[in-house]
C-alpha positions as a Python dict, from the first residue, in 0.01 Angstrom:
ca = {
    (1, 'M'): (0, 0, 0),
    (2, 'S'): (88, -191, 320),
    (3, 'L'): (251, -536, 305),
    (4, 'A'): (-36, -702, 459),
    (5, 'N'): (-284, -576, 152),
    (6, 'K'): (-40, -702, -83),
    (7, 'E'): (-68, -1070, -234),
    (8, 'C'): (209, -1287, -273),
    (9, 'K'): (326, -1340, -654),
    (10, 'P'): (419, -1674, -786),
    (11, 'C'): (802, -1723, -794),
    (12, 'R'): (958, -1978, -1018),
    (13, 'G'): (1316, -1876, -938),
    (14, 'D'): (1327, -1562, -1158),
    (15, 'V'): (1322, -1328, -892),
    (16, 'P'): (1613, -1171, -757),
    (17, 'V'): (1683, -1184, -392),
    (18, 'L'): (1675, -890, -171),
    (19, 'G'): (2005, -722, -49),
    (20, 'P'): (2077, -670, 317),
    (21, 'Q'): (1971, -292, 264),
    (22, 'E'): (1645, -376, 125),
    (23, 'V'): (1591, -657, 404),
    (24, 'D'): (1654, -401, 673),
    (25, 'A'): (1414, -160, 537),
    (26, 'L'): (1129, -398, 490),
    (27, 'L'): (1218, -536, 859),
    (28, 'K'): (1095, -185, 984),
    (29, 'E'): (747, -289, 833),
    (30, 'V'): (695, -618, 1013),
    (31, 'D'): (666, -652, 1408),
    (32, 'G'): (910, -866, 1587),
    (33, 'W'): (1063, -1044, 1296),
    (34, 'S'): (1438, -1089, 1275),
    (35, 'S'): (1668, -1152, 962),
    (36, 'V'): (1875, -1449, 958),
    (37, 'K'): (2181, -1337, 748),
    (38, 'A'): (1949, -1151, 516),
    (39, 'E'): (1832, -1492, 398),
    (40, 'R'): (1553, -1590, 602),
    (41, 'L'): (1292, -1420, 839),
    (42, 'E'): (1258, -1571, 1167),
    (43, 'K'): (968, -1502, 1475),
    (44, 'R'): (897, -1690, 1789),
    (45, 'Y'): (595, -1705, 1967),
    (46, 'S'): (549, -1812, 2331),
    (47, 'F'): (243, -1993, 2466),
    (48, 'A'): (138, -2132, 2812),
    (49, 'D'): (62, -2462, 2643),
    (50, 'F'): (87, -2691, 2339),
    (51, 'M'): (-264, -2604, 2174),
    (52, 'G'): (-184, -2232, 2172),
    (53, 'A'): (108, -2307, 1944),
    (54, 'M'): (-86, -2552, 1737),
    (55, 'T'): (-373, -2337, 1694),
    (56, 'L'): (-159, -2037, 1569),
    (57, 'A'): (25, -2271, 1343),
    (58, 'N'): (-327, -2394, 1201),
    (59, 'K'): (-402, -2016, 1117),
    (60, 'I'): (-74, -1973, 963),
    (61, 'A'): (-127, -2278, 748),
    (62, 'E'): (-454, -2109, 608),
    (63, 'I'): (-291, -1791, 492),
    (64, 'A'): (-1, -1985, 355),
    (65, 'E'): (-248, -2170, 127),
    (66, 'Q'): (-411, -1872, 40),
    (67, 'E'): (-87, -1713, -74),
    (68, 'D'): (70, -2025, -194),
    (69, 'H'): (373, -1924, 16),
    (70, 'H'): (453, -2180, 268),
    (71, 'P'): (679, -2093, 584),
    (72, 'D'): (858, -2374, 801),
    (73, 'L'): (691, -2406, 1129),
    (74, 'H'): (856, -2546, 1439),
    (75, 'I'): (613, -2651, 1702),
    (76, 'R'): (693, -2753, 2045),
    (77, 'W'): (525, -2732, 2400),
    (78, 'G'): (496, -2361, 2467),
    (79, 'E'): (648, -2217, 2132),
    (80, 'L'): (592, -2197, 1755),
    (81, 'R'): (900, -2064, 1555),
    (82, 'V'): (815, -1943, 1213),
    (83, 'E'): (1069, -1928, 937),
    (84, 'I'): (1007, -1769, 601),
    (85, 'W'): (1223, -1755, 295),
    (86, 'T'): (1155, -1800, -83),
    (87, 'H'): (1307, -2161, -154),
    (88, 'A'): (1305, -2109, -519),
    (89, 'V'): (1581, -1833, -490),
    (90, 'N'): (1714, -1972, -139),
    (91, 'G'): (1677, -1605, 2),
    (92, 'L'): (1438, -1332, 75),
    (93, 'T'): (1196, -1159, -148),
    (94, 'E'): (904, -932, -100),
    (95, 'N'): (670, -1218, -79),
    (96, 'D'): (823, -1320, 255),
    (97, 'F'): (770, -985, 384),
    (98, 'I'): (403, -981, 268),
    (99, 'L'): (354, -1332, 432),
    (100, 'A'): (510, -1208, 767),
    (101, 'A'): (268, -894, 756),
    (102, 'K'): (-31, -1119, 700),
    (103, 'I'): (88, -1343, 998),
    (104, 'D'): (119, -1033, 1218),
    (105, 'S'): (-231, -924, 1119),
    (106, 'L'): (-362, -1254, 1293),
}
């Protein structure tokens, strides 16, 4: 099953963080995302204006609410930077890659 077809599972801090090799393997399943020290996922989107970034940010917010997994969104004129990690474990879990794949499907 592809990551985009999975659902995020609630995490209360009881899920182990993914190791660097697991992160590298899952990065191959999401488009354009990079790993920051195998602790966070990050992707930047460029736009010709401010509203393009806001429009995508609002679509991401809808997915985040559905999945109950919320990224950090950094919006400025012409750019949206998305950071994802599982705050409860301060690292990456499969949920982060599921959310990244769902964002890619936009």
